[in-house]
DRENDO-1510 file (C-alpha; in Angstrom, 1 decimal, always signed):
<recs>
REC; n; res; u; v; w
REC; 1; GLY; +29.5; +95.7; +73.0 .
REC; 2; GLU; +33.3; +96.0; +73.4 .
REC; 3; THR; +36.4; +93.8; +73.1 .
REC; 4; TYR; +38.7; +93.3; +76.0 .
REC; 5; ALA; +42.1; +91.8; +75.0 .
REC; 6; LEU; +44.1; +89.7; +77.4 .
REC; 7; VAL; +47.7; +89.7; +76.2 .
REC; 8; GLY; +50.8; +87.7; +77.4 .
REC; 9; GLU; +53.4; +85.2; +76.4 .
REC; 10; SER; +52.8; +81.4; +76.4 .
REC; 11; GLY; +52.4; +80.1; +79.9 .
REC; 12; SER; +51.2; +83.5; +81.4 .
REC; 13; GLY; +47.8; +82.1; +82.2 .
REC; 14; LYS; +45.6; +83.4; +79.3 .
REC; 15; SER; +43.9; +80.2; +78.3 .
REC; 16; THR; +43.6; +79.1; +81.9 .
REC; 17; ILE; +41.5; +82.2; +82.6 .
REC; 18; ALA; +39.4; +81.5; +79.5 .
REC; 19; LYS; +38.7; +77.9; +80.6 .
REC; 20; ILE; +37.7; +79.1; +84.1 .
REC; 21; LEU; +35.4; +81.7; +82.7 .
REC; 22; VAL; +33.4; +79.2; +80.6 .
REC; 23; GLY; +33.4; +76.6; +83.4 .
REC; 24; LEU; +35.9; +74.1; +81.9 .
REC; 25; MET; +38.2; +74.5; +84.9 .
REC; 26; THR; +37.7; +75.2; +88.6 .
REC; 27; PRO; +39.5; +78.2; +90.1 .
REC; 28; THR; +41.6; +77.6; +93.2 .
REC; 29; ALA; +40.4; +81.1; +94.4 .
REC; 30; GLY; +38.1; +83.9; +93.2 .
REC; 31; ASP; +34.8; +83.9; +91.4 .
REC; 32; VAL; +33.4; +84.5; +87.9 .
REC; 33; ILE; +30.5; +87.0; +88.3 .
REC; 34; ILE; +28.2; +88.1; +85.5 .
REC; 35; ASP; +25.6; +90.8; +86.3 .
REC; 36; GLY; +25.8; +89.9; +90.0 .
REC; 37; GLN; +25.4; +86.1; +89.4 .
REC; 38; ARG; +28.2; +83.7; +90.4 .
REC; 39; LEU; +29.1; +81.2; +87.7 .
REC; 40; THR; +29.8; +77.8; +89.3 .
REC; 41; VAL; +31.5; +74.8; +87.6 .
REC; 42; GLY; +28.9; +72.0; +87.1 .
REC; 43; GLY; +26.1; +74.3; +88.2 .
REC; 44; SER; +22.6; +73.0; +87.3 .
REC; 45; GLY; +19.1; +74.4; +87.2 .
REC; 46; PRO; +17.5; +77.0; +84.9 .
REC; 47; ASP; +19.4; +80.0; +86.2 .
REC; 48; ALA; +22.8; +78.2; +85.7 .
REC; 49; ARG; +21.9; +77.1; +82.2 .
REC; 50; ALA; +20.6; +80.6; +81.3 .
REC; 51; LEU; +23.9; +82.1; +82.5 .
REC; 52; ARG; +26.0; +79.6; +80.6 .
REC; 53; ARG; +24.1; +80.3; +77.4 .
REC; 54; ARG; +25.1; +84.0; +77.7 .
REC; 55; LEU; +28.8; +83.1; +77.8 .
REC; 56; GLN; +30.3; +81.0; +74.9 .
REC; 57; MET; +33.8; +80.2; +73.6 .
REC; 58; VAL; +35.6; +80.0; +70.3 .
REC; 59; PHE; +38.6; +77.7; +70.6 .
REC; 60; GLN; +42.0; +78.1; +69.2 .
REC; 61; SER; +42.0; +75.2; +66.8 .
REC; 62; PRO; +39.1; +74.8; +64.3 .
REC; 63; TYR; +40.5; +71.4; +63.5 .
REC; 64; ALA; +40.2; +70.0; +67.1 .
REC; 65; SER; +36.9; +71.7; +68.2 .
REC; 66; LEU; +34.6; +70.2; +65.6 .
REC; 67; ASN; +33.4; +66.6; +65.8 .
REC; 68; PRO; +34.6; +65.0; +62.4 .
REC; 69; ARG; +31.7; +62.5; +62.5 .
REC; 70; TRP; +29.0; +65.1; +62.5 .
REC; 71; LYS; +27.7; +67.1; +59.6 .
REC; 72; VAL; +27.9; +70.9; +59.9 .
REC; 73; GLY; +24.2; +71.3; +60.3 .
REC; 74; SER; +24.2; +69.0; +63.3 .
REC; 75; LEU; +27.1; +70.7; +64.9 .
REC; 76; ILE; +25.5; +74.2; +64.6 .
REC; 77; GLY; +22.0; +72.8; +65.5 .
REC; 78; GLU; +23.1; +71.1; +68.7 .
REC; 79; PRO; +23.0; +74.3; +70.9 .
REC; 80; LEU; +19.5; +75.0; +69.6 .
REC; 81; LYS; +18.4; +71.6; +71.0 .
REC; 82; ALA; +20.5; +71.8; +74.2 .
REC; 83; PHE; +19.1; +75.1; +75.2 .
REC; 84; GLY; +15.6; +74.6; +73.8 .
REC; 85; LEU; +15.8; +77.7; +71.7 .
REC; 86; ILE; +13.8; +76.6; +68.7 .
REC; 87; ASP; +11.1; +73.9; +68.4 .
REC; 88; GLY; +10.6; +71.8; +65.3 .
REC; 89; LYS; +13.1; +70.3; +62.9 .
REC; 90; LYS; +12.2; +72.7; +60.0 .
REC; 91; GLU; +12.6; +75.8; +62.2 .
REC; 92; GLN; +15.9; +74.5; +63.4 .
REC; 93; GLU; +17.1; +73.9; +59.8 .
REC; 94; ARG; +16.1; +77.5; +58.9 .
REC; 95; ARG; +18.0; +78.9; +61.8 .
REC; 96; VAL; +21.1; +76.8; +61.0 .
REC; 97; HIS; +21.0; +78.0; +57.4 .
REC; 98; ALA; +20.7; +81.6; +58.5 .
REC; 99; LEU; +23.7; +81.2; +60.9 .
REC; 100; LEU; +25.8; +79.8; +58.1 .
REC; 101; GLU; +25.0; +82.7; +55.8 .
REC; 102; MET; +25.6; +85.1; +58.7 .
REC; 103; VAL; +29.3; +83.9; +58.9 .
REC; 104; GLY; +29.8; +84.0; +55.1 .
REC; 105; LEU; +29.1; +80.4; +54.2 .
REC; 106; ALA; +26.2; +78.9; +52.2 .
REC; 107; ALA; +23.1; +77.1; +53.5 .
REC; 108; ARG; +24.0; +74.0; +51.5 .
REC; 109; ASP; +27.2; +73.7; +53.6 .
REC; 110; ALA; +25.0; +72.2; +56.4 .
REC; 111; ASP; +25.1; +68.8; +54.6 .
REC; 112; ARG; +28.9; +68.7; +54.5 .
REC; 113; TYR; +31.5; +67.4; +57.0 .
REC; 114; PRO; +34.2; +69.5; +58.7 .
REC; 115; HIS; +37.1; +67.9; +56.7 .
REC; 116; GLU; +35.6; +69.3; +53.5 .
REC; 117; PHE; +36.4; +72.9; +54.6 .
REC; 118; SER; +39.5; +75.0; +55.0 .
REC; 119; GLY; +40.8; +76.2; +58.3 .
REC; 120; GLY; +39.2; +79.6; +57.9 .
REC; 121; GLN; +35.9; +78.1; +56.9 .
REC; 122; ARG; +36.0; +75.7; +59.9 .
REC; 123; GLN; +36.5; +78.7; +62.2 .
REC; 124; ARG; +33.5; +80.3; +60.7 .
REC; 125; ILE; +31.5; +77.2; +61.4 .
REC; 126; CYS; +32.7; +77.3; +65.0 .
REC; 127; ILE; +31.6; +81.0; +65.2 .
REC; 128; ALA; +28.2; +80.0; +63.8 .
REC; 129; ARG; +27.8; +77.3; +66.4 .
REC; 130; VAL; +28.6; +79.8; +69.2 .
REC; 131; LEU; +26.1; +82.3; +67.8 .
REC; 132; ALA; +23.4; +79.6; +67.8 .
REC; 133; SER; +23.2; +79.9; +71.6 .
REC; 134; GLU; +22.4; +83.7; +71.2 .
REC; 135; PRO; +25.3; +84.7; +73.6 .
REC; 136; GLU; +26.1; +88.1; +74.9 .
REC; 137; ILE; +29.8; +87.4; +75.7 .
REC; 138; ILE; +32.1; +85.4; +73.6 .
REC; 139; VAL; +35.5; +84.2; +74.8 .
REC; 140; CYS; +37.9; +84.0; +71.8 .
REC; 141; ASP; +41.0; +81.9; +72.7 .
REC; 142; GLU; +43.5; +82.8; +70.0 .
REC; 143; PRO; +40.9; +82.1; +67.3 .
REC; 144; THR; +43.2; +83.2; +64.5 .
REC; 145; SER; +46.6; +81.8; +65.5 .
REC; 146; ALA; +46.1; +78.6; +63.6 .
REC; 147; LEU; +45.2; +80.4; +60.3 .
REC; 148; ASP; +47.1; +82.0; +57.5 .
REC; 149; VAL; +47.6; +85.8; +57.8 .
REC; 150; SER; +45.1; +86.7; +55.0 .
REC; 151; VAL; +42.5; +84.3; +56.5 .
REC; 152; GLN; +43.2; +85.8; +60.0 .
REC; 153; ALA; +42.1; +89.2; +58.6 .
REC; 154; GLN; +38.9; +87.8; +57.2 .
REC; 155; VAL; +37.9; +86.2; +60.5 .
REC; 156; LEU; +38.8; +89.3; +62.5 .
REC; 157; ASN; +36.6; +91.4; +60.1 .
REC; 158; LEU; +33.8; +88.9; +60.5 .
REC; 159; LEU; +34.0; +89.1; +64.4 .
REC; 160; ARG; +34.0; +92.9; +64.2 .
REC; 161; ASP; +30.9; +92.9; +61.9 .
REC; 162; LEU; +29.1; +90.5; +64.2 .
REC; 163; GLN; +29.9; +92.6; +67.2 .
REC; 164; SER; +28.5; +95.7; +65.5 .
REC; 165; ASP; +25.4; +93.9; +64.3 .
REC; 166; LEU; +24.6; +91.9; +67.4 .
REC; 167; GLY; +26.1; +94.0; +70.2 .
REC; 168; LEU; +28.4; +91.2; +71.3 .
REC; 169; SER; +31.1; +91.6; +73.9 .
REC; 170; TYR; +34.4; +89.7; +73.4 .
REC; 171; LEU; +37.2; +88.6; +75.7 .
REC; 172; PHE; +40.0; +88.2; +73.1 .
REC; 173; ILE; +43.0; +86.2; +74.2 .
REC; 174; THR; +46.1; +86.5; +72.1 .
REC; 175; HIS; +49.9; +87.0; +72.1 .
REC; 176; ASP; +49.7; +88.9; +68.8 .
REC; 177; LEU; +49.8; +92.7; +69.4 .
REC; 178; ALA; +48.9; +93.4; +65.8 .
REC; 179; VAL; +45.6; +91.6; +66.3 .
REC; 180; VAL; +45.0; +93.4; +69.6 .
REC; 181; ARG; +45.4; +96.8; +67.9 .
REC; 182; GLN; +43.0; +95.8; +65.1 .
REC; 183; ILE; +40.1; +94.4; +67.3 .
REC; 184; ALA; +40.4; +95.5; +70.9 .
REC; 185; HIS; +39.0; +98.5; +72.8 .
REC; 186; ARG; +40.8; +97.8; +76.0 .
REC; 187; ALA; +43.6; +95.4; +77.0 .
REC; 188; GLY; +45.1; +93.8; +80.0 .
REC; 189; VAL; +48.7; +92.4; +80.1 .
REC; 190; LEU; +49.4; +89.2; +81.9 .
REC; 191; TYR; +52.9; +88.4; +83.2 .
REC; 192; LEU; +53.6; +85.2; +85.1 .
REC; 193; GLY; +49.9; +84.8; +86.0 .
REC; 194; GLN; +49.5; +88.4; +87.2 .
REC; 195; LEU; +47.6; +91.3; +85.5 .
REC; 196; VAL; +50.4; +93.9; +85.4 .
REC; 197; GLU; +48.8; +96.6; +83.2 .
REC; 198; GLU; +45.3; +97.5; +81.9 .
REC; 199; GLN; +44.6; +100.4; +79.6 .
REC; 200; PRO; +42.5; +101.6; +76.6 .
REC; 201; ILE; +44.1; +100.3; +73.5 .
REC; 202; GLU; +45.5; +103.5; +72.1 .
REC; 203; LYS; +47.1; +104.5; +75.4 .
REC; 204; LEU; +48.6; +101.0; +75.8 .
REC; 205; PHE; +50.4; +101.4; +72.5 .
REC; 206; THR; +51.5; +105.0; +73.0 .
REC; 207; SER; +52.4; +105.1; +76.7 .
REC; 208; PRO; +52.9; +101.6; +78.1 .
REC; 209; GLN; +53.6; +101.7; +81.8 .
REC; 210; HIS; +55.0; +98.3; +82.8 .
REC; 211; PRO; +58.4; +97.1; +81.6 .
REC; 212; TYR; +57.0; +93.8; +80.3 .
REC; 213; THR; +54.4; +95.7; +78.2 .
REC; 214; GLN; +57.2; +97.9; +76.8 .
REC; 215; MET; +59.2; +94.7; +76.0 .
REC; 216; LEU; +56.2; +93.2; +74.2 .
REC; 217; LEU; +55.8; +96.3; +72.0 .
REC; 218; ASP; +59.5; +96.5; +71.2 .
REC; 219; ALA; +59.5; +92.9; +70.1 .
REC; 220; ALA; +56.4; +93.3; +67.8 .
REC; 221; PRO; +57.1; +93.6; +64.1 .
</recs>
């Protein structure tokens, strides 16, 4: 039910960690462990599928992460089919409509294509698709960096509301310290692929211990 922010400059390893967590990349060393279960890349079987369903990802670009040939209803409904969460076409449609409304869109938007939406609306669609899997942990890989500032705030508020309502845990990857302060409970600072500092969010901002963290804070507007 909390948000852990992973902060660092470009090339520090933030997105690589995110891809390893959700199984898109194989680590050269170390493990991803959730509740004592080891997550393996390409793992199969009911246990592996159940574990993967609990861990989902919102990608940085809402333009690249939605198939332009599919209608929104099909995009959001695909996880329902893949994980066998809801049987019957009518029930799936009802769930898709409920998910759209949950993220601030309308049920009728299910019949439209991604190109008919703004960037902020597309990211809401991506969030609805992630929620379709009924996850417990969501990896957010700079989900607001491609959006205008005012739209960023709307998406961040949506993520916080969903966390409060659904008890979600977030790993929030970003280089934007203003976003970190707004959404995170704890933060870790990456520097050249190493975790150099980890603190509760208020303490990180008031008494940073590592020189790199201090430099990040000094450079922030």
